N, CA and C atoms as a LAMMPS dump frame, in Angstrom:
ITEM: TIMESTEP
0
ITEM: NUMBER OF ATOMS
156
ITEM: BOX BOUNDS ff ff ff
-5.0000000000000000e+02 5.0000000000000000e+02
-5.0000000000000000e+02 5.0000000000000000e+02
-5.0000000000000000e+02 5.0000000000000000e+02
ITEM: ATOMS id mol type element x y z
1 1 1 N 173.928 -158.151 -246.247
2 1 2 C 173.507 -158.318 -247.552
3 1 3 C 172.21 -157.321 -248.576
4 2 1 N 172.7 -156.074 -248.164
5 2 2 C 171.968 -155.243 -249.095
6 2 3 C 172.351 -155.655 -250.369
7 3 1 N 173.179 -156.065 -250.716
8 3 2 C 173.513 -156.008 -252.245
9 3 3 C 173.119 -156.641 -252.76
10 4 1 N 172.468 -157.778 -252.341
11 4 2 C 171.989 -159.279 -252.547
12 4 3 C 170.401 -159.064 -252.711
13 5 1 N 170.149 -159.767 -254.056
14 5 2 C 168.161 -159.726 -254.296
15 5 3 C 168.087 -161.104 -253.978
16 6 1 N 167.057 -161.406 -253.475
17 6 2 C 166.865 -162.993 -253.328
18 6 3 C 164.75 -162.867 -253.618
19 7 1 N 164.844 -163.973 -254.315
20 7 2 C 163.39 -164.479 -254.662
21 7 3 C 162.709 -165.913 -254.054
22 8 1 N 161.965 -165.823 -253.074
23 8 2 C 161.342 -166.858 -253.049
24 8 3 C 160.724 -167.482 -253.371
25 9 1 N 160.718 -168.634 -254.367
26 9 2 C 160.205 -169.178 -255.223
27 9 3 C 158.648 -170.068 -254.491
28 10 1 N 159.187 -170.787 -253.444
29 10 2 C 158.198 -171.844 -252.789
30 10 3 C 158.23 -171.461 -251.382
31 11 1 N 157.596 -171.852 -250.668
32 11 2 C 157.287 -171.788 -249.175
33 11 3 C 158.18 -173.049 -248.633
34 12 1 N 158.736 -172.666 -247.244
35 12 2 C 159.459 -174.265 -246.783
36 12 3 C 158.361 -175.558 -246.62
37 13 1 N 159.043 -176.269 -247.039
38 13 2 C 158.133 -177.654 -246.816
39 13 3 C 159.25 -178.355 -245.791
40 14 1 N 158.685 -178.909 -244.908
41 14 2 C 159.223 -179.173 -244.016
42 14 3 C 158.508 -180.849 -243.542
43 15 1 N 159.339 -182.067 -243.672
44 15 2 C 158.366 -183.247 -243.428
45 15 3 C 159.261 -184.269 -242.067
46 16 1 N 158.229 -184.465 -241.369
47 16 2 C 159.004 -185.3 -240.299
48 16 3 C 158.815 -186.635 -240.44
49 17 1 N 160.163 -187.73 -240.261
50 17 2 C 160.236 -189.263 -240.532
51 17 3 C 160.338 -189.655 -239.43
52 18 1 N 159.252 -189.887 -238.909
53 18 2 C 159.379 -190.712 -237.568
54 18 3 C 159.471 -192.313 -237.632
55 19 1 N 158.638 -192.818 -238.45
56 19 2 C 158.828 -194.139 -238.492
57 19 3 C 159.868 -194.822 -239.187
58 20 1 N 160.813 -193.99 -240.092
59 20 2 C 161.853 -194.374 -240.608
60 20 3 C 162.874 -194.639 -240.067
61 21 1 N 163.062 -193.627 -238.649
62 21 2 C 163.805 -193.811 -237.907
63 21 3 C 163.564 -194.569 -236.372
64 22 1 N 162.529 -194.771 -236.42
65 22 2 C 161.918 -195.514 -235.06
66 22 3 C 162.788 -196.38 -234.48
67 23 1 N 163.346 -197.807 -235.193
68 23 2 C 164.24 -198.62 -234.631
69 23 3 C 165.39 -198.143 -233.873
70 24 1 N 165.714 -197.195 -234.588
71 24 2 C 166.869 -195.963 -233.787
72 24 3 C 166.28 -195.103 -232.569
73 25 1 N 165.281 -195.061 -232.427
74 25 2 C 164.632 -193.973 -231.193
75 25 3 C 165.08 -192.454 -231.512
76 26 1 N 164.715 -192.478 -232.945
77 26 2 C 165.344 -191.206 -233.267
78 26 3 C 164.23 -190.366 -234.423
79 27 1 N 164.422 -189.224 -234.47
80 27 2 C 163.517 -188.419 -235.582
81 27 3 C 163.832 -187.654 -236.845
82 28 1 N 163.719 -188.03 -237.979
83 28 2 C 164.532 -187.33 -239.308
84 28 3 C 163.431 -186.189 -239.556
85 29 1 N 164.397 -185.278 -240.032
86 29 2 C 163.62 -184.227 -240.472
87 29 3 C 164.054 -184.051 -242.17
88 30 1 N 163.272 -183.53 -243.06
89 30 2 C 163.449 -183.149 -244.472
90 30 3 C 163.086 -181.977 -244.422
91 31 1 N 163.713 -180.912 -245.26
92 31 2 C 163.496 -179.407 -246.02
93 31 3 C 163.457 -179.669 -247.401
94 32 1 N 162.454 -178.757 -247.646
95 32 2 C 163.026 -178.269 -248.778
96 32 3 C 162.504 -176.838 -249.116
97 33 1 N 163.356 -175.96 -250.05
98 33 2 C 162.988 -174.515 -250.065
99 33 3 C 164.073 -174.171 -251.343
100 34 1 N 163.365 -173.277 -252.338
101 34 2 C 163.442 -172.848 -253.509
102 34 3 C 163.361 -171.616 -253.904
103 35 1 N 164.902 -170.824 -253.993
104 35 2 C 164.732 -169.685 -253.867
105 35 3 C 165.586 -169.3 -255.25
106 36 1 N 165.98 -167.889 -255.21
107 36 2 C 167.033 -167.588 -256.933
108 36 3 C 167.515 -166.441 -256.066
109 37 1 N 168.728 -166.304 -256.222
110 37 2 C 169.547 -164.683 -256.155
111 37 3 C 170.216 -164.307 -257.26
112 38 1 N 170.311 -162.904 -256.817
113 38 2 C 171.395 -162.401 -257.8
114 38 3 C 172.052 -161.317 -257.336
115 39 1 N 173.452 -160.611 -257.583
116 39 2 C 174.003 -159.595 -257.108
117 39 3 C 173.197 -158.162 -257.989
118 40 1 N 173.016 -157.658 -256.758
119 40 2 C 172.605 -156.079 -257.162
120 40 3 C 173.359 -154.901 -257.234
121 41 1 N 174.116 -155.101 -256.448
122 41 2 C 175.645 -153.737 -255.882
123 41 3 C 176.704 -154.74 -255.433
124 42 1 N 177.399 -154.946 -256.662
125 42 2 C 178.576 -155.703 -256.413
126 42 3 C 179.761 -155.213 -255.424
127 43 1 N 179.44 -153.834 -255.243
128 43 2 C 180.473 -153.348 -254.231
129 43 3 C 180.127 -153.49 -252.288
130 44 1 N 179.371 -153.814 -252.36
131 44 2 C 178.38 -154.393 -251.07
132 44 3 C 178.671 -155.665 -250.961
133 45 1 N 179.254 -156.767 -251.749
134 45 2 C 179.522 -157.662 -251.342
135 45 3 C 180.89 -158.216 -251.324
136 46 1 N 181.295 -158.549 -250.636
137 46 2 C 182.952 -158.84 -250.168
138 46 3 C 183.362 -160.129 -250.666
139 47 1 N 184.497 -160.739 -251.248
140 47 2 C 184.902 -162.051 -251.434
141 47 3 C 186.205 -162.358 -251.009
142 48 1 N 185.711 -163.713 -250.5
143 48 2 C 187.299 -164.136 -249.549
144 48 3 C 188.243 -165.151 -250.375
145 49 1 N 189.219 -164.911 -250.631
146 49 2 C 189.841 -165.836 -251.692
147 49 3 C 191.115 -166.492 -250.504
148 50 1 N 191.229 -167.738 -250.659
149 50 2 C 192.208 -168.619 -250.048
150 50 3 C 192.83 -169.401 -250.881
151 51 1 N 194.569 -169.47 -250.755
152 51 2 C 195.37 -170.426 -251.36
153 51 3 C 194.818 -171.521 -251.049
154 52 1 N 195.012 -172.849 -251.512
155 52 2 C 194.715 -173.917 -251.769
156 52 3 C 196.208 -174.584 -250.874
């Protein structure tokens, strides 16, 4: 992925939801992350094309 430039706007935020799923004996996890990306060198990126 050396042809792709990325910019991370925010750090990863992780939240554990223990109470919401307590009656199911489970734990939920929610994560947020904001980042941006752009192609800097198209020759280093490949594209897969499939027929429908």
